[in-house]
C-alpha positions as CSV (number, residue, x, y, z in Angstrom):
1,M,19.2,12.1,-10.0
2,K,19.8,15.8,-10.3
3,L,20.1,16.3,-6.6
4,Y,21.4,14.0,-3.9
5,P,18.7,13.7,-1.2
6,L,19.7,14.0,2.4
7,F,18.1,15.0,5.7
8,A,20.2,17.5,7.8
9,D,20.3,17.6,11.6
10,L,20.2,21.3,12.3
11,S,19.4,21.0,16.0
12,R,21.3,23.7,17.9
13,R,23.2,24.6,14.7
14,A,23.5,28.2,13.4
15,V,21.5,29.1,10.3
16,L,21.4,32.6,8.7
17,V,18.2,33.8,6.9
18,V,18.6,37.0,4.9
19,G,15.3,38.7,4.4
20,G,12.4,39.7,6.6
21,G,9.3,39.2,4.5
22,A,6.6,36.4,4.2
23,V,8.9,34.0,2.3
24,A,11.6,34.4,5.0
25,E,9.0,33.8,7.6
26,R,8.0,30.5,6.1
27,K,11.7,29.4,5.9
28,V,12.3,30.4,9.5
29,A,9.2,28.5,10.7
30,A,10.5,25.3,9.1
31,L,14.0,25.9,10.6
32,L,12.6,26.4,14.1
33,G,10.7,23.1,13.7
34,A,14.1,21.5,13.2
35,Q,15.4,23.2,16.4
36,A,18.0,25.3,14.4
37,Q,19.5,28.5,15.9
38,V,18.2,31.0,13.5
39,T,19.5,34.5,12.9
40,V,17.5,36.8,10.6
41,N,19.2,39.6,8.7
42,A,16.8,42.3,7.5
43,P,16.0,46.0,8.3
44,E,12.3,45.2,8.7
45,L,10.5,42.0,9.8
46,T,7.0,40.6,9.5
47,P,4.9,40.8,12.7
48,Q,5.4,37.0,13.3
49,L,9.2,37.4,12.9
50,Q,9.1,40.3,15.4
51,R,7.2,38.1,17.9
52,W,9.8,35.4,17.6
53,V,12.5,37.9,18.2
54,A,10.7,39.3,21.2
55,A,10.3,35.7,22.6
56,G,14.0,35.0,22.1
57,R,13.4,32.2,19.6
58,I,15.4,33.9,16.8
59,A,18.2,36.5,16.7
60,H,17.9,39.7,14.6
61,R,20.5,41.7,12.7
62,P,18.9,44.8,11.2
63,D,22.1,46.1,9.5
64,A,23.2,45.5,5.9
65,F,24.5,42.0,5.1
66,R,28.1,41.4,6.0
67,E,30.2,38.5,4.8
68,A,31.6,38.0,8.3
69,W,28.2,36.9,9.5
70,L,28.7,33.6,7.6
71,E,31.3,32.6,10.2
72,R,30.3,29.4,11.9
73,V,27.0,29.2,10.0
74,W,25.9,25.8,8.7
75,L,23.3,26.9,6.2
76,V,22.2,30.2,4.5
77,V,18.9,31.1,3.1
78,A,18.7,34.2,0.8
79,A,15.1,35.3,0.8
80,T,15.3,39.0,-0.3
81,S,13.8,40.8,-3.3
82,D,17.2,42.1,-4.3
83,A,18.6,39.8,-7.0
84,E,22.1,41.3,-6.7
85,L,22.2,40.8,-3.0
86,N,21.0,37.2,-3.3
87,R,23.7,36.6,-5.9
88,M,26.4,38.1,-3.6
89,I,25.3,36.0,-0.7
90,A,25.4,32.8,-2.8
91,T,28.9,33.7,-4.0
92,F,30.2,34.3,-0.5
93,A,28.6,31.1,0.8
94,G,30.1,29.1,-2.0
95,L,33.6,30.4,-1.3
96,R,33.1,29.2,2.3
97,R,31.6,25.8,1.2
98,I,28.4,26.6,3.0
99,F,25.2,25.3,1.5
100,V,22.9,28.1,0.4
101,N,19.3,28.3,-0.8
102,V,18.3,31.3,-2.9
103,V,14.6,31.5,-3.0
104,D,13.2,31.2,-6.6
105,D,16.6,30.8,-8.1
106,A,17.6,27.2,-8.5
107,A,20.8,28.0,-10.4
108,L,22.2,29.9,-7.4
109,S,21.1,27.4,-4.9
110,S,23.4,24.6,-3.6
111,F,20.5,23.0,-1.7
112,H,16.7,23.1,-2.2
113,V,14.0,23.2,0.4
114,P,11.5,20.3,-0.5
115,A,7.8,20.1,0.0
116,V,7.4,18.1,3.2
117,V,4.9,15.5,4.5
118,D,5.4,15.5,8.3
119,R,4.6,12.4,10.3
120,A,7.4,13.0,12.8
121,P,9.7,11.2,13.2
122,L,8.8,10.0,9.7
123,T,9.4,12.7,7.1
124,I,8.7,12.6,3.4
125,A,10.4,15.2,1.3
126,I,9.5,15.9,-2.3
127,S,11.8,18.0,-4.6
128,S,11.7,18.9,-8.3
129,G,15.2,20.3,-8.2
130,G,13.8,23.8,-8.2
131,E,12.2,23.2,-11.6
132,A,8.6,22.8,-10.7
133,P,7.9,23.6,-7.0
134,M,4.2,23.8,-7.6
135,L,4.2,20.2,-8.8
136,A,6.1,19.1,-5.7
137,R,3.5,20.8,-3.5
138,L,0.7,19.1,-5.4
139,L,2.2,15.7,-4.8
140,R,2.6,16.6,-1.1
141,E,-1.1,17.4,-0.9
142,R,-2.0,14.1,-2.4
143,L,0.3,12.2,-0.1
144,E,-1.1,14.1,2.9
145,T,-4.5,12.5,2.1
146,L,-3.0,9.0,1.7
147,L,-0.8,8.7,4.7
148,D,-2.4,8.2,8.1
149,H,-1.2,10.5,10.9
150,S,-0.6,7.4,13.1
151,L,2.5,6.7,11.0
152,G,4.5,9.0,13.3
153,A,3.5,7.0,16.4
154,L,4.3,3.8,14.5
155,A,7.8,5.0,13.7
156,T,8.3,6.1,17.3
157,L,7.2,2.6,18.6
158,A,9.5,0.9,16.1
159,A,12.4,3.1,17.2
160,R,11.9,2.1,20.8
161,L,11.8,-1.6,19.9
162,R,14.7,-1.5,17.4
163,R,17.4,-2.9,19.6
164,R,15.2,-5.7,20.9
165,I,14.1,-6.6,17.4
166,R,17.7,-6.8,16.2
167,L,18.5,-9.1,19.1
168,R,15.5,-11.2,18.5
169,Y,15.9,-11.5,14.8
170,P,19.6,-11.2,13.9
171,E,19.0,-12.5,10.3
172,P,17.9,-9.6,8.0
173,A,15.2,-11.6,6.2
174,A,13.5,-12.7,9.4
175,R,13.8,-9.2,10.8
176,R,12.2,-7.7,7.7
177,G,9.3,-10.1,8.0
178,F,8.7,-9.1,11.6
179,Y,8.8,-5.4,10.6
180,E,6.3,-6.0,7.8
181,E,3.9,-7.6,10.2
182,L,4.5,-4.9,12.8
183,F,3.7,-2.1,10.2
184,A,0.7,-3.8,8.6
185,G,-0.8,-5.9,11.4
186,P,-2.7,-5.4,14.7
187,V,-0.1,-3.0,16.2
188,A,-0.6,-0.5,13.4
189,A,-4.4,-0.9,13.6
190,L,-4.4,-0.1,17.3
191,L,-2.3,3.0,16.7
192,R,-4.8,4.1,14.1
193,Q,-7.5,3.7,16.6
194,G,-5.7,5.9,19.1
195,R,-4.8,3.1,21.6
196,P,-1.0,3.4,22.0
197,D,-0.8,1.5,25.3
198,E,-2.5,-1.5,23.8
199,A,-0.3,-1.2,20.7
200,W,2.8,-1.3,22.8
201,Q,1.6,-4.4,24.6
202,A,0.7,-6.1,21.4
203,A,4.2,-5.4,20.0
204,G,5.8,-6.9,23.1
205,Q,3.7,-10.0,22.8
206,A,4.7,-10.4,19.1
207,L,8.4,-10.1,20.0
208,A,8.0,-12.8,22.7
209,A,6.1,-15.2,20.4
210,P,8.0,-18.1,18.9
211,S,9.5,-17.4,15.5
212,P,7.4,-18.8,12.6
213,A,9.2,-21.0,10.2
214,R,10.1,-19.0,7.1
215,T,8.9,-20.6,3.9
216,G,10.2,-19.6,0.6
217,S,8.0,-18.8,-2.3
218,V,8.0,-17.7,-5.9
219,V,5.9,-15.0,-7.6
220,L,5.8,-15.0,-11.5
221,V,5.4,-11.3,-12.3
222,G,4.6,-9.9,-15.7
223,A,6.7,-6.7,-16.1
224,G,4.9,-5.5,-19.3
225,P,6.7,-4.2,-22.3
226,G,8.9,-1.6,-20.5
227,D,6.8,1.4,-19.4
228,P,6.8,1.2,-15.6
229,G,3.4,2.9,-15.6
230,L,1.9,-0.3,-17.0
231,L,2.8,-2.4,-14.0
232,T,-0.1,-3.6,-11.9
233,L,-0.4,-2.6,-8.2
234,R,0.1,-6.3,-7.3
235,A,3.3,-6.5,-9.4
236,L,4.6,-3.4,-7.6
237,R,3.8,-4.9,-4.2
238,A,5.6,-8.1,-5.1
239,L,8.7,-6.2,-6.2
240,N,8.8,-4.4,-2.9
241,E,8.5,-7.7,-1.0
242,A,11.1,-9.6,-2.9
243,D,14.4,-10.9,-1.4
244,V,15.6,-12.1,-4.9
245,I,14.5,-11.0,-8.4
246,L,15.3,-13.2,-11.3
247,H,14.7,-10.9,-14.3
248,D,14.7,-11.2,-18.1
249,R,17.1,-9.2,-20.2
250,L,14.2,-7.2,-21.7
251,V,12.9,-6.0,-18.3
252,S,13.5,-2.2,-18.4
253,A,15.8,-0.5,-15.9
254,E,12.9,1.8,-15.0
255,V,10.8,-1.2,-13.9
256,L,13.8,-2.6,-11.9
257,E,14.2,0.8,-10.2
258,L,10.8,0.2,-8.5
259,A,12.0,-2.9,-6.7
260,R,13.2,-2.9,-3.1
261,R,16.7,-1.5,-3.0
262,D,18.3,-4.3,-1.1
263,A,16.7,-7.1,-3.1
264,E,19.3,-9.3,-4.9
265,R,19.0,-8.9,-8.7
266,I,20.0,-11.7,-11.0
267,E,19.7,-11.4,-14.8
268,V,18.7,-14.6,-16.4
269,G,18.0,-13.2,-19.9
270,K,17.9,-15.2,-23.0
271,Q,18.4,-13.8,-26.5
272,A,18.4,-15.5,-29.8
273,G,21.9,-16.9,-30.4
274,H,23.1,-15.7,-27.0
275,H,21.5,-17.8,-24.2
276,H,23.0,-16.5,-21.0
277,T,21.1,-18.8,-18.7
278,T,19.4,-22.0,-19.8
279,Q,15.8,-22.8,-18.7
280,D,17.2,-25.6,-16.5
281,G,19.5,-23.0,-14.9
282,I,16.6,-20.7,-14.2
283,H,14.7,-23.6,-12.6
284,A,17.8,-24.4,-10.4
285,L,18.0,-20.8,-9.2
286,L,14.3,-20.6,-8.4
287,L,14.6,-23.8,-6.3
288,Q,17.8,-22.7,-4.6
289,H,16.5,-19.4,-3.4
290,A,13.0,-20.6,-2.5
291,R,14.4,-23.5,-0.4
292,A,16.6,-21.0,1.4
293,G,13.4,-19.3,2.7
294,R,13.5,-16.3,0.3
295,R,10.7,-14.6,-1.5
296,V,11.6,-14.9,-5.1
297,V,10.1,-12.8,-7.9
298,R,10.5,-14.2,-11.4
299,L,10.2,-11.0,-13.4
300,K,9.3,-11.6,-17.0
301,G,8.9,-9.1,-19.8
302,G,5.3,-8.9,-21.0
303,D,3.1,-11.6,-19.5
304,P,4.5,-14.8,-18.0
305,F,1.9,-17.0,-19.8
306,V,2.3,-15.5,-23.3
307,F,5.5,-17.0,-24.9
308,G,7.2,-16.5,-21.5
309,R,7.6,-20.2,-20.4
310,G,5.6,-19.4,-17.3
311,G,3.8,-22.7,-17.5
312,E,7.1,-24.6,-17.6
313,E,8.3,-22.8,-14.5
314,L,5.1,-23.4,-12.5
315,E,5.2,-27.1,-13.4
316,F,8.8,-27.3,-12.1
317,L,7.8,-25.4,-8.9
318,R,4.8,-27.6,-8.3
319,A,6.8,-30.8,-8.8
320,H,9.3,-29.6,-6.1
321,G,6.6,-28.4,-3.6
322,I,7.4,-24.7,-3.8
323,P,4.5,-22.3,-3.2
324,Y,3.9,-19.9,-6.1
325,E,1.5,-17.3,-7.5
326,V,1.2,-15.5,-10.8
327,V,0.8,-11.7,-11.4
328,P,-0.3,-11.1,-15.0
329,G,1.4,-8.4,-17.1
330,I,0.4,-6.6,-20.2
331,T,1.7,-8.7,-23.0
332,A,3.7,-7.1,-25.8
333,A,1.1,-7.5,-28.5
334,V,-1.5,-5.5,-26.5
335,A,0.9,-2.9,-25.3
336,C,2.8,-2.3,-28.6
337,A,-0.5,-2.2,-30.5
338,A,-1.9,0.4,-28.1
339,Y,1.2,2.6,-28.1
340,A,1.4,2.4,-31.9
341,G,-2.3,3.4,-32.3
342,V,-3.2,0.1,-33.9
343,P,-6.4,-1.7,-32.7
344,L,-5.8,-5.5,-32.8
345,T,-9.4,-6.0,-33.8
346,H,-11.8,-3.7,-35.7
347,R,-15.3,-4.3,-37.0
348,D,-14.4,-3.3,-40.5
349,H,-11.1,-5.2,-40.9
350,A,-10.3,-7.9,-38.3
351,Q,-12.6,-10.1,-36.2
352,S,-9.8,-12.2,-34.7
353,V,-6.2,-11.9,-33.6
354,R,-3.5,-14.5,-33.5
355,F,-0.4,-14.4,-31.2
356,V,2.4,-16.1,-33.0
357,T,6.1,-16.8,-32.3
358,A,8.5,-17.9,-35.1
359,H,11.9,-17.4,-33.7
360,C,13.3,-20.8,-34.6
361,Q,13.0,-23.4,-37.4
362,S,11.0,-25.9,-35.4
363,S,8.4,-23.3,-34.4
364,R,8.1,-22.0,-38.0
365,D,7.6,-25.6,-39.3
366,S,4.8,-26.3,-36.8
367,L,2.7,-23.3,-37.8
368,D,-0.5,-23.5,-39.8
369,W,0.6,-21.1,-42.5
370,A,-2.6,-21.5,-44.5
371,A,-4.7,-20.4,-41.5
372,L,-2.2,-17.5,-40.7
373,A,-2.5,-16.2,-44.3
374,Q,-6.3,-15.7,-44.1
375,E,-7.6,-12.2,-44.5
376,R,-9.6,-10.2,-42.0
377,Q,-7.5,-11.2,-39.1
378,T,-4.5,-9.7,-37.3
379,L,-1.3,-11.5,-36.7
380,A,0.9,-10.4,-33.8
381,V,4.3,-12.0,-34.3
382,Y,6.7,-12.2,-31.3
383,M,10.4,-12.6,-31.6
384,G,10.4,-12.6,-35.3
385,V,12.8,-9.8,-36.3
386,A,15.5,-12.2,-37.5
387,E,12.9,-14.2,-39.6
388,L,11.0,-11.4,-41.3
389,A,12.1,-12.5,-44.8
390,E,10.9,-16.0,-44.3
391,L,7.7,-14.9,-42.7
392,Q,7.0,-12.6,-45.6
393,A,7.7,-15.4,-48.2
394,R,5.6,-18.1,-46.5
395,L,2.6,-15.8,-45.9
396,V,2.6,-14.6,-49.5
397,A,3.1,-18.2,-50.7
398,H,0.0,-19.3,-48.8
399,G,-2.2,-16.6,-50.1
400,R,-1.8,-13.5,-48.0
401,A,-2.0,-10.4,-50.2
402,P,1.4,-8.6,-50.7
403,S,-0.5,-5.4,-50.2
404,T,-1.4,-6.3,-46.6
405,P,-0.3,-3.5,-44.3
406,F,2.1,-4.1,-41.4
407,A,3.3,-2.1,-38.4
408,L,6.6,-3.1,-36.9
409,V,6.9,-1.7,-33.3
410,E,10.4,-1.5,-31.9
411,N,10.8,-0.9,-28.1
412,G,7.1,-0.5,-27.7
413,S,5.9,1.8,-24.9
414,R,9.4,3.0,-24.2
415,P,10.7,6.5,-24.9
416,E,12.8,5.2,-27.8
417,Q,9.8,3.5,-29.5
418,R,9.9,3.4,-33.3
419,V,7.1,2.3,-35.6
420,V,7.9,1.2,-39.2
421,T,5.0,0.7,-41.5
422,G,4.5,-0.6,-45.0
423,T,3.1,-3.6,-46.9
424,L,3.9,-7.2,-46.7
425,A,5.6,-7.1,-50.0
426,H,8.3,-4.8,-48.6
427,L,8.4,-6.1,-44.9
428,A,11.9,-7.4,-44.7
429,E,13.3,-4.6,-47.0
430,R,11.8,-1.8,-44.9
431,A,12.9,-3.4,-41.6
432,A,16.5,-3.7,-42.9
433,A,16.4,-0.1,-44.2
434,H,15.5,1.2,-40.8
435,G,17.8,-1.2,-38.9
436,V,15.0,-2.6,-36.7
437,R,16.2,-4.7,-33.8
438,S,14.8,-6.8,-31.0
439,P,12.7,-6.2,-29.0
440,A,10.2,-5.6,-31.8
441,L,6.7,-6.9,-32.5
442,L,5.2,-7.3,-35.9
443,I,1.5,-6.5,-36.4
444,L,0.3,-7.7,-39.7
445,G,-3.2,-7.1,-41.1
446,E,-5.6,-4.5,-42.4
447,V,-5.7,-2.8,-39.0
448,A,-2.0,-1.9,-39.3
449,S,-3.0,0.8,-41.9
450,L,-4.3,2.9,-38.9
451,A,-0.8,3.3,-37.4
452,T,-0.3,6.7,-39.0
453,A,-3.9,8.1,-38.5
454,L,-4.1,7.0,-34.9
455,A,-0.5,7.5,-33.8
456,W,-0.2,9.2,-30.4
457,F,3.0,8.1,-28.7
458,G,6.6,8.8,-29.6
459,A,7.9,9.7,-33.0
460,P,5.6,9.5,-36.1
461,P,5.6,6.2,-37.9
462,L,8.3,5.6,-40.5
463,G,6.3,4.4,-43.5
464,A,5.7,4.1,-47.2
465,A,2.4,4.4,-49.0
466,V,-0.2,1.8,-48.1
467,H,-3.0,0.9,-50.4
468,D,-6.4,2.2,-49.3
469,I,-8.5,-0.2,-47.4
470,R,-12.2,0.3,-47.9
471,P,-14.5,-0.6,-45.0
472,A,-16.7,-3.6,-45.6
473,R,-19.5,-2.0,-43.6
474,A,-21.6,0.4,-45.7
475,A,-20.9,4.1,-45.1
476,G,-23.1,7.1,-45.5
477,P,-22.6,9.4,-48.4
478,A,-20.9,12.0,-46.2
479,A,-18.5,9.4,-44.6
480,T,-14.8,9.7,-45.2
481,D,-12.4,6.8,-45.3
482,V,-9.9,7.7,-42.6
483,L,-7.8,4.7,-43.6
484,A,-6.8,6.3,-46.9
485,A,-3.6,7.8,-45.4
486,V,-0.3,8.4,-47.1
487,H,2.5,7.2,-44.8
488,R,5.5,9.4,-44.7
489,A,8.7,7.8,-46.1
């Protein structure tokens, strides 16, 4: 965070605004809305500022700015067209440890005035740190259309009931459940319909009703490959409802940031050669927290049902009578291929795709290598970075052409994504040369030759020359072979 967000109580506190134009008028209007005691320092005032002075709502100092006027002031706003004066005000305010906002000068400002969505007493403030105020205003306009005006009345009702709710539900989990029903149930609906008296009565009845028994549950959520923008809306809702989140090592920090702040986070990541938590240990944690009445999110990288042991965990939960549901995620093969510009299927080159994992000897020995070595199909190999040399040898031994293109996608969909390309004959060599590490997904097949031509995300692919692949489908005389691309070394 560039700025620390806070909301200041300025009621009956002195604020100085230097400047008397339209910008100063907007600042004063917002300060008056917060019940601040505003003094405006300017030789001339807009008509509206003059009316506020005449009505006694603000004080006016027409003389030149004086440092002494900063005495006992809580905030200062410099809204003049004189850059030197604004700089001087900022300097004097800084020496006195008074927060100052210099309009249109983020560098001189020690606080910024955000774009505000007002549903008093609920307030939503949006700041770009002074870097892109128009973007903040655009977001505010969008939120204005999404947030019902009855939210203010709902916040007021909740404030009136707060003490009673805390007495009725001393346990935080139970109290949170009541609030969620209050904010999303009949009470909120009555307020939206403009029936506040009935809403108040319904809230009282809900408080007096017997407490429902709290049942724990588990939601298996696919977190996708790392880009938080790829989460589904249902996944986001589950993260914000969770009491406990058991997450894999590869779930990105950006995804975890979207979860409810007070949810307990437990990493249960497993990595080849470094198994921090066994699968039995994960099962035990799921059971422990669910039986304690908590809402548990089992957050898995990619999709829970694609090499994620989601089926094993559901079988365990079902055997122990724990309610569960599944929220699919975008699996690594789909996401990495898309972010690398590689179509998994293509009419000219691949009519099928196989998802394969070969991270241990037993899984490698059980694979049908002859079938995997067939042409005109795409292999998406999960968890295979440590086994690339053996994968390369076995596929070539079973008939896959050494000239088959590959794309190795490291940290797919994340800002640090890298794509290494080449041919099967040099797969292990090129991966080692570029220091490719997990998480990385191998895409092997004719479609991988498109990685350079169709690249759109992150740095350009790191590649070597790939043999041209001619389309099987007949092309017109003017057609060009876009696959005949020379990859940069």
